[in-house]
N, C-alpha and C positions, 0 to 999 in steps of 0.2 A: 707142147714142150713145157716142162716145169719152170717156174720162176725161182731163181736162187737169190736169197737175201743173206748178206753178211752183216751181222750186227756186231759192232766193234766198240769196246770200251777204250777210251783214249789211252795212250801210253803213259808211263809214269811221269808225273809232273814234279816240278821243283817247288820247294817251300823256302828256298834260299832268301827270297826277298819278301818279307812279311808285309811290306808297305804296298805291295801290288794287290789290286782287286782280284778276287778269286778267278774271274773270267780272263785275267791277263797273265796268269801263271804259265810259264813256259815248260817244256819238257826238261827233265834232268838227263844226265848222261845215260842212265839205263833206258829211259824212254827213247832217246835218239838212237840207241843201239837196237832196242827191241822192235820198233816199228818197221824198219827195213827187213829184219829177219822174218817178221810175220808177213810182210808183203811178198817176200820170196816164197814162203810156204803157199800163199794164195796163187802165185804164178805157177808153181809146180802142179797145181790142180787144174790148170788151163781154163780158169774162169775169170776173165778180165771183166771188171764191172763196166756196164754201159752207162752207169750213173753212180756218182759218189756224192753223198749228202752229209754235211757235217754241222755240228754245233758251232756257234761262232767263237767259243772259248779258244784261246790261243793253243792250249794243250791238245784240244780235239782237232782243230784245223791243221795244226802241224802234223799230227798223226795221220790225218787224211792225206796231206800232201806227200808225206814219206811213203805211205802205202801206194798212192797213185803213181809215184815215180817208179817204184819197184815192179808194179804190175804192167807198166806201159799204158796207163790210162790215157787215151788220146782225146777224150772230150775236151772242149776248150776251157772248161772251168769246173771246179768243185762247187756244188750248190751249197750255200750257207743258209741253214734254216734256223732262225732265231729261237723258235719254239723248242729246239732240241737241247738248249742249255739247261733248263730246269724241268725237262720233260718227265712225265710219268710214263710207265709202260704203255698205258692206253694212248697217250699223246704220240708216242713213237709209232704204235700200230696205226693210228689215224693218218699220220704222215705217209707211211708206207702204203696204206690202202688207197691213197689217192694217186699213186704213181701211174704213169701211162703204161698200158699193157704191151706196148712195143718194146719196152725195156725188159730184157731177159734176166740180167744180173745187176743187182743194186747192192751198194755198200753204204751203210749208215754208221757214222761215228758219233757217239754220244757218251753219256755218263752213267755212273751208278747213282741211285739204286735201280734205275729203270732197266739196265742191261741184265742184272741178276734176276730181277722179277721176270723178265722175258725169257731168260734161260730156264727158269722153273715153270713158266707157262708152257713152253714147248717140249721140255725134256721129261721123260718118265722118271729119271733118276734125279734126286735133289742135288742142286748145285748151290753150295753155301755162299760162294762169292765168285764172280767172274773177275779174275785178276786184270790188272792194267794190261792193255793191248790184247786182251782175250777176244777171240772171235767166235761167235755163235753162228752156225750156218743152218738155215731152214729153207724148205722148199714148199712152194704153193702152186696151185694151178693158175691162179689169177691174183693180182695184187689186192683186189677188193675182198679176197677171201683169206688174207694173210693170218687172221686169227686162228684159222684151221690148218695152218702150215704144219709140215712134218719136220721134226728134228732130224738134222743130217750129220752135224759134226760140232765139236767144241774143241777149240785149240787155244793155246796160250803159250807165251814164251818159254816157260820152264817145263812144259809137257814133254819135250824131247831132249 
């Protein structure tokens, strides 16, 4: 059975409070609206993640929590991976390649530019920018072979 990986760029964040550290910026209204919508789209595909991993940034973790709620994620916790905050595309692949093969569906919430770089790694068509709350879906035979994954889908809030 193929492994499914959802790579998610965090939802739209707020710049309303310039005194906040970058990692502390919350979602704005659009972000809190878009994340549940994208969670509903994931649920419609009947692929509930066995594992959700998120950057520790407030905007990423909140996105992960909103998605988890919508898809009925029943695992006790979202795994916070500090390395995802300033991760390169290779860092993200390294984290995913270390996942337990008993996990069939994983969802990772992180940041640009890594998400857009990964979109272009997996897609045959160039993707200029993965918008906020965009979800790239790839499939692989095993997590340690994630670099050879097959592009399956690319969805984002304004697509439909």
